[in-house]
C-alpha positions in Angstrom: 108.8 97.5 120.0 110.2 96.9 116.5 108.5 96.3 113.2 109.8 94.2 110.3 108.4 94.6 106.8 107.5 91.3 105.1 105.2 89.9 102.5 102.3 87.5 103.1 100.6 85.4 100.4 96.8 85.1 100.3 95.4 82.3 98.2 91.8 81.8 97.1 91.2 79.2 94.4 93.6 79.8 91.5 94.4 83.4 92.6 97.3 84.4 94.9 98.0 87.9 96.1 101.3 89.2 97.6 100.5 91.6 100.4 103.1 93.8 102.1 102.6 94.0 105.9 104.6 94.9 109.0 105.3 92.3 111.7 105.4 93.8 115.2 108.1 92.4 117.5 107.5 93.1 121.2 108.8 91.8 124.5 106.5 89.1 125.9 103.1 88.2 124.6 102.4 86.8 121.2 105.2 88.3 119.1 105.5 88.7 116.2 102.0 89.8 115.3 100.2 91.9 112.7 98.7 95.3 113.4 94.9 95.5 113.2 95.2 97.5 109.9 97.4 94.9 108.3 95.1 92.1 109.4 92.2 93.9 107.9 94.1 94.5 104.7 94.7 90.7 104.4 91.0 90.1 105.0 90.0 92.6 102.4 92.4 91.1 99.8 91.0 87.6 100.6 87.4 88.8 100.2 88.3 90.5 96.9 90.0 87.3 95.6 87.0 85.2 96.8 84.7 87.4 94.8 87.0 87.2 91.7 87.6 91.0 91.9 91.2 91.0 90.7 91.1 94.8 90.1 90.3 95.5 93.8 92.7 92.9 95.0 95.5 94.5 93.0 94.9 97.9 94.5 95.4 96.4 98.0 98.2 94.0 97.2 101.6 94.6 95.5 101.0 91.7 93.1 98.3 89.3 92.1 99.0 86.0 90.4 96.8 83.3 88.7 98.0 79.8 89.3 97.9 77.3 86.4 98.4 73.6 86.8 101.4 72.0 85.1 101.1 68.5 83.7 104.3 66.5 83.9 
């Protein structure tokens, strides 16, 4: 069983968080997959963004962005 560090983006409304997680590579089954802790971390970040709690989301994620529309 190997793990690979990667970043996942979680978007809620105009907020996006960049969350560092580890993907687990294993023979057979549903590889690659997230550990339960990393899946819970993504859920916690999503809940914080949904509530508009940028401070809490930024403690769980490596970066938090606000999206702004661009007119052409």
